[in-house]
C-alpha positions in Angstrom: -92.1 107.3 -101.6 -89.1 105.2 -100.5 -86.9 108.2 -99.8 -90.4 108.6 -96.5 -90.3 105.6 -95.9 -86.5 105.4 -95.5 -87.2 108.5 -93.2 -89.7 107.1 -90.9 -87.5 104.2 -90.1 -84.7 106.0 -89.4 -87.0 108.1 -86.8 -87.8 104.5 -85.2 -84.6 103.5 -84.8 -83.6 107.1 -83.1 -87.0 106.5 -80.9 -85.4 102.8 -79.6 -81.9 104.2 -79.4 -83.1 107.3 -76.8 -86.0 104.8 -75.4 -83.2 102.5 -74.5 -80.7 105.3 -73.2 -83.6 106.7 -71.3 -84.4 103.3 -69.5 -80.9 102.0 -69.4 -79.5 102.8 -65.6 -77.2 105.2 -65.5 -74.0 104.1 -62.6 -72.5 107.4 -61.6 -69.0 107.4 -60.8 -67.4 108.7 -57.9 -63.7 111.1 -58.4 -61.1 110.1 -56.1 -57.5 109.7 -55.6 -56.5 106.5 -56.3 -55.5 104.4 -53.4 -52.1 103.2 -52.6 -52.3 99.2 -53.1 -49.1 98.2 -52.3 -48.8 100.2 -48.6 -50.8 98.7 -46.2 -49.5 100.9 -43.0 -53.0 102.1 -42.7 -54.4 99.0 -41.9 -51.7 97.6 -39.8 -50.7 100.7 -37.7 -54.7 101.1 -37.0 -54.9 97.6 -35.9 -51.4 97.9 -33.9 -52.7 100.9 -31.8 -56.3 98.7 -30.9 -53.7 95.7 -29.6 -52.1 98.5 -27.6 -55.0 99.8 -26.0 -56.8 96.8 -25.3 -54.6 96.0 -22.2 -55.2 99.9 -20.7 -58.5 99.5 -20.2 -59.9 97.9 -17.2 -62.8 95.0 -17.5 -61.7 94.2 -21.0 -61.5 90.7 -21.0 -60.8 88.6 -24.3 -64.1 88.4 -25.4 -64.5 92.1 -25.2 -61.8 92.8 -26.6 -62.6 91.1 -29.3 -65.7 92.5 -30.1 -64.3 96.1 -30.2 -62.0 94.8 -33.3 -64.9 93.7 -35.0 -66.3 97.6 -35.0 -62.7 98.6 -35.9 -63.0 96.3 -38.9 -66.1 97.7 -39.9 -65.4 100.8 -40.1 -61.6 100.3 -41.4 -63.5 97.8 -44.7 -66.5 99.6 -45.0 -65.2 103.0 -45.5 -61.6 101.2 -47.4 -64.1 99.3 -50.1 -64.8 102.9 -52.0 -61.5 102.6 -53.4 -60.9 98.9 -54.2 -64.2 98.1 -56.7 -63.7 94.5 -56.0 -64.9 94.6 -52.7 -68.6 94.3 -51.2 -70.1 95.7 -48.5 -71.3 93.8 -46.1 -73.9 96.1 -45.1 -77.4 94.2 -44.6 -75.4 91.3 -45.7 -73.4 90.5 -42.6 -75.7 89.6 -39.7 -73.7 91.3 -37.8 -73.6 94.8 -39.8 -77.5 95.3 -40.5 -77.9 98.6 -40.9 -77.1 101.7 -44.2 -74.5 103.1 -43.4 -73.5 106.9 -45.9 -72.1 107.1 -48.6 -70.2 109.3 -50.8 -72.0 112.2 -52.9 -71.4 111.6 -56.8 -70.7 115.1 -56.9 -67.7 115.5 -55.1 -64.4 114.4 -54.9 -62.4 112.1 -52.1 -59.4 110.7 -50.9 -60.6 107.0 -49.4 -57.3 106.2 -47.8 -58.2 110.2 -45.1 -61.7 108.7 -45.4 -61.3 105.3 -44.0 -58.3 106.8 -41.7 -61.3 109.0 -40.5 -64.1 106.7 -39.8 -61.8 104.2 -38.2 -60.7 107.1 -36.1 -63.7 107.7 -34.6 -64.8 103.9 -33.6 -61.2 103.3 -32.3 -61.4 106.6 -29.9 -65.3 105.3 -28.7 -64.5 101.7 -28.4 -61.3 102.6 -25.9 -62.1 105.7 -24.4 -61.6 103.6 -21.1 -57.8 103.6 -21.8 -57.7 107.2 -20.1 -54.7 109.2 -21.4 -53.7 106.8 -23.7 -56.5 107.5 -25.9 -54.5 110.5 -27.0 -52.7 108.3 -29.4 -55.7 107.8 -31.6 -55.3 111.4 -32.5 -51.7 111.3 -33.0 -51.9 108.6 -35.7 -54.8 110.1 -37.2 -53.3 113.6 -37.8 -49.9 111.5 -38.6 -51.7 109.9 -41.9 -54.0 112.7 -42.2 -51.0 114.5 -43.2 -49.4 112.0 -44.8 -52.3 111.8 -47.4 -53.6 115.2 -47.8 -50.5 116.3 -49.5 -50.9 117.8 -52.9 -55.2 117.7 -52.5 -57.6 120.8 -52.4 -58.6 121.5 -49.0 -62.0 120.8 -50.6 -61.2 117.3 -51.6 -60.0 117.0 -47.9 -63.0 118.2 -46.3 -64.8 116.2 -47.9 -62.9 113.1 -47.2 -62.9 114.1 -43.6 -66.6 114.3 -43.4 -67.5 111.3 -44.6 -65.1 109.1 -42.8 -66.8 111.3 -39.6 -69.7 109.7 -40.3 -68.9 106.6 -41.4 -68.0 106.2 -38.4 -70.2 107.8 -36.1 -72.8 105.0 -38.1 -71.0 102.3 -37.5 -70.1 103.6 -33.5 -73.7 103.9 -33.3 -75.0 100.7 -34.9 -72.6 99.4 -31.9 -74.4 100.7 -29.1 -77.7 98.3 -30.5 -75.8 95.0 -29.5 -76.2 96.0 -25.9 -72.6 95.2 -24.9 -71.1 98.7 -24.8 -70.7 98.8 -21.2 -70.0 95.2 -20.8 -66.2 95.6 -19.6 -67.6 97.5 -16.2 -70.0 94.0 -15.3 -67.8 91.3 -16.4 -69.3 89.5 -13.6 -73.4 90.4 -13.5 -75.3 90.3 -10.1 -77.9 88.9 -11.5 -76.5 85.6 -12.8 -77.7 82.7 -10.7 -74.9 79.9 -10.1 -76.1 76.4 -10.9 -74.8 74.1 -8.2 -74.1 70.4 -8.3 -72.1 67.6 -8.7 -69.5 68.5 -11.0 -70.8 72.2 -11.8 -68.4 74.9 -12.1 -67.3 76.2 -8.8 -64.3 78.9 -8.5 -61.2 77.4 -9.0 -57.4 77.9 -7.5 -55.5 79.9 -7.5 -57.7 82.8 -7.6 -61.3 81.7 -6.5 -62.9 84.1 -8.7 -66.5 84.1 -6.6 -68.5 84.5 -9.7 -68.1 83.7 -13.5 -67.3 86.3 -16.0 -69.9 87.1 -18.6 -71.9 84.5 -17.9 -74.6 85.8 -21.2 -71.7 86.5 -23.9 -73.0 83.5 -25.6 -75.9 85.5 -26.8 -74.1 88.0 -28.2 -74.7 89.6 -31.5 -72.0 87.5 -34.1 -70.2 89.1 -37.1 -71.3 87.6 -40.1 -73.7 84.6 -39.6 -75.8 84.3 -36.5 -77.1 80.3 -38.2 -73.1 79.2 -37.7 -74.1 75.9 -36.0 -72.0 74.4 -33.4 -70.9 70.8 -33.7 -68.5 69.6 -30.9 -66.0 67.0 -32.0 -66.0 65.3 -28.0 -68.5 65.4 -25.2 -67.1 65.2 -21.4 -69.1 63.7 -18.7 -68.4 64.4 -15.4 -68.2 60.9 -13.5 -65.8 60.4 -10.3 -65.0 56.8 -11.0 -61.3 56.0 -11.4 -62.6 54.2 -15.4 -64.1 57.3 -16.3 -62.8 58.9 -19.0 -62.8 62.4 -17.0 -61.0 61.1 -14.4 -57.9 59.5 -16.8 -58.0 62.8 -18.2 -57.6 64.8 -14.7 -54.6 62.4 -13.6 -52.9 62.8 -16.8 -53.2 67.0 -16.4 -51.8 65.6 -12.7 -48.6 64.1 -13.4 -47.8 65.9 -16.3 -48.3 69.2 -14.7 -46.3 67.9 -11.7 -43.4 67.1 -13.5 -42.6 69.5 -15.8 -39.0 69.8 -16.8 -37.3 74.2 -16.7 -37.8 74.0 -20.4 -41.4 73.4 -20.4 -42.2 76.1 -17.4 -40.4 78.2 -19.5 -42.6 77.6 -22.7 -45.3 77.8 -20.4 -44.7 81.3 -19.4 -44.4 82.2 -23.2 -48.1 81.2 -23.3 -49.5 82.4 -20.3 -52.0 85.5 -20.4 -51.8 86.3 -16.6 -48.0 87.2 -17.3 -48.4 89.6 -20.6 -51.4 91.1 -22.5 -49.2 89.9 -25.3 -49.8 86.3 -24.3 -53.9 86.0 -24.5 -54.7 84.1 -27.1 -56.9 87.3 -29.2 -53.1 89.1 -28.6 -50.9 86.5 -29.9 -52.7 85.7 -33.1 -53.6 89.5 -34.0 -49.5 90.9 -33.5 -48.5 87.6 -35.3 -50.6 88.6 -38.1 -49.3 92.4 -38.3 -46.2 90.8 -37.7 -45.9 89.0 -40.9 -47.8 90.9 -43.2 -45.7 93.2 -42.4 -42.8 91.2 -43.0 -44.5 89.5 -46.3 -45.6 93.0 -47.5 -49.1 92.2 -48.4 -50.6 94.5 -50.4 -53.1 96.9 -49.2 -56.3 94.4 -50.1 -54.7 91.3 -48.9 -54.0 92.8 -45.6 -57.0 94.2 -45.1 -59.1 91.0 -45.6 -56.7 89.4 -43.6 -57.3 91.2 -41.1 -60.8 91.5 -41.2 -61.3 87.5 -41.3 -59.5 87.4 -38.0 -61.1 89.8 -36.2 -64.2 89.0 -37.2 -63.6 85.2 -36.6 -62.1 85.8 -33.2 -65.4 87.5 -31.8 -67.3 84.9 -33.3 -65.3 81.9 -31.6 -65.5 83.5 -28.2 -69.4 84.1 -28.7 -69.6 80.5 -29.9 -67.7 79.4 -27.2 -69.1 81.2 -24.2 -72.7 80.1 -25.5 -70.9 75.9 -24.9 -69.1 76.6 -22.0 -72.1 77.9 -20.0 -74.4 74.9 -21.4 -72.1 72.5 -20.8 -70.9 74.0 -16.9 -68.1 72.0 -16.4 -65.8 72.5 -13.4 -62.5 73.0 -14.1 -59.8 70.3 -13.8 -58.1 71.8 -11.1 -60.8 71.9 -9.6 -61.5 68.0 -10.1 -58.3 67.2 -9.1 -58.3 68.5 -5.7 -61.6 66.8 -5.3 -60.9 63.4 -6.6 -56.6 63.2 -6.6 -55.0 65.8 -4.8 -56.5 68.2 -2.2 -53.4 69.7 -2.3 -52.7 70.6 -5.5 -52.4 74.0 -7.5 -52.0 74.3 -11.2 -49.2 76.2 -12.9 -51.4 79.1 -14.4 -54.5 80.1 -13.6 -57.7 79.2 -15.5 -60.3 82.0 -16.7 -63.2 82.3 -14.1 -65.2 80.6 -16.7 -66.8 76.7 -16.6 -64.3 74.5 -18.6 -65.9 72.8 -21.5 -64.4 73.9 -24.1 -60.8 75.5 -24.1 -61.3 79.2 -25.3 -57.7 79.1 -26.1 -57.7 76.0 -28.6 -60.4 77.4 -30.2 -58.4 81.4 -31.0 -55.5 79.6 -31.4 -56.9 76.6 -33.9 -59.2 79.5 -36.1 -56.0 81.4 -36.5 -54.2 79.3 -37.6 -56.3 77.8 -40.5 -57.4 81.8 -41.6 -53.2 82.4 -41.4 -52.1 79.6 -43.4 -55.1 79.8 -46.3 -53.0 83.4 -46.4 -49.3 82.7 -46.5 -49.5 78.8 -46.8 -49.8 75.5 -44.7 -46.3 74.8 -44.8 -45.1 78.4 -43.6 -41.6 78.6 -41.4 -41.8 81.6 -39.1 -40.1 83.3 -36.4 -42.4 84.6 -33.8 -41.7 88.5 -32.5 -44.8 88.8 -30.9 -43.6 88.5 -27.3 -40.3 90.5 -27.7 -41.1 93.2 -25.3 -41.9 91.2 -22.6 -39.5 91.3 -19.9 -40.3 88.2 -17.8 -39.1 86.1 -20.6 -35.4 84.4 -21.1 -36.4 83.2 -24.7 -38.5 86.2 -25.9 -38.9 84.8 -29.8 -39.6 80.8 -31.0 -39.3 79.2 -33.8 -42.1 77.3 -36.0 -42.2 75.6 -39.0 -45.9 76.4 -39.5 -49.1 77.9 -38.2 -50.6 74.2 -36.6 -47.3 73.8 -34.9 -47.6 76.9 -32.8 -51.2 76.3 -32.6 -51.5 73.5 -31.2 -48.2 73.7 -29.2 -50.2 76.9 -27.6 -53.3 74.9 -27.5 -52.2 71.7 -25.4 -49.6 73.6 -23.0 -52.9 74.4 -21.0 -52.8 70.4 -19.6 -49.3 71.0 -18.5 -50.3 74.3 -17.0 -53.6 72.9 -15.6 -56.2 74.2 -17.3 -58.0 72.6 -19.1 -59.0 68.4 -19.8 -57.4 66.8 -23.0 -61.0 66.5 -24.5 -62.0 70.2 -23.5 -59.1 71.2 -26.4 -59.6 68.7 -28.7 -63.1 69.8 -29.0 -62.1 73.5 -29.0 -59.5 73.1 -31.5 -62.0 71.7 -33.6 -64.5 73.9 -33.3 -62.0 76.7 -34.1 -61.7 75.1 -37.3 -65.4 75.1 -38.4 -65.4 78.7 -37.1 -62.3 79.3 -39.1 -64.0 77.4 -42.9 -67.7 79.6 -42.2 -64.8 82.9 -42.4 -62.4 81.7 -44.8 -65.4 80.3 -47.5 -67.7 84.1 -46.7 -67.0 86.0 -49.9 -65.7 89.4 -49.5 -65.3 90.1 -53.1 -66.9 89.3 -56.4 -64.6 87.5 -57.6 
């Protein structure tokens, strides 16, 4: 009898074990070739090529360029994290990626570098198709990486990886079309936008006098991470023609400083002048600097991916937020104010982007870039900036900075000397850039 009880008890235990096993969720694993985490070339070179192609695409103004980099980042990130287990997908978690993407077949083996290479190449090709013959560089880079990563792999693994990568890239590009901005580069100055008029409102500014404002609806574009980001400005600037007003005092400051520039100050302005070279736009300058530093500091693959993704996302959201503010404020440019109230013969050192004044887009971009770079490399990080080395219009093609903040403030506030922005516009823009950067820095990409 005792033996029978023991036997029955054993059956219950065995049944319990089998029941628990049947109820537990089996997590399938995917066989894959591990990534070389010490090599950041895959990430770095695709971003570098994107920056080469941007100026080759007519109509790719800075906000549009930022949008294109965002979808490149989605493709690179979502395809690489298969080989980076601690990183979480942005699918359905980020407001800019409310979709589901193709997933690996757990019965197949993949090489994640090839998957990412194919996915990124597909998006880069379609994002920069307007670059004409320059688009051939996409296939060249893709083939170089595929040759590198396929060494020693079976044709089946390579085929699986190429197929999955293309399907992810295709899905992300298809999703990009849902934001309605895929042809925005053809309509930087939409005919249906009606300018408001009245004292202190934006009007075409010297010396270019572009008759229409650029991308007036961009403030409504879908952001990357969170569309609930609260835009809070640290300063305001009210229009007035009174010599005792803040706006008059700031315009007079711009006039006096820009009329008495030294040779060194003029050379410094040329370094930041977006109209002299595409490398000098706030977007390209900071992205190129990021690429330079991840190479010099030999950042590993995960950290390089994270930094480039946060930087591109922050820039896109910054242009959306800034354009939202600009067209609500619709303030005239400082050069226009000076011509109307101080000196009608005034000509600024640098042309203004054909958008309303408040806030400074350059200040926003340089500020957020400074914060994101400092979060990775440190707030006290001396470096040499080589991003302008290929320019033929500069006497001094490299600059030394003690910190990212030093560079960002010099770049942002140079617009006072250039006759481009009021000081309050730069102050408010700089603070807005800080807020956007903190929002992106705090957004969790990993489970740790």
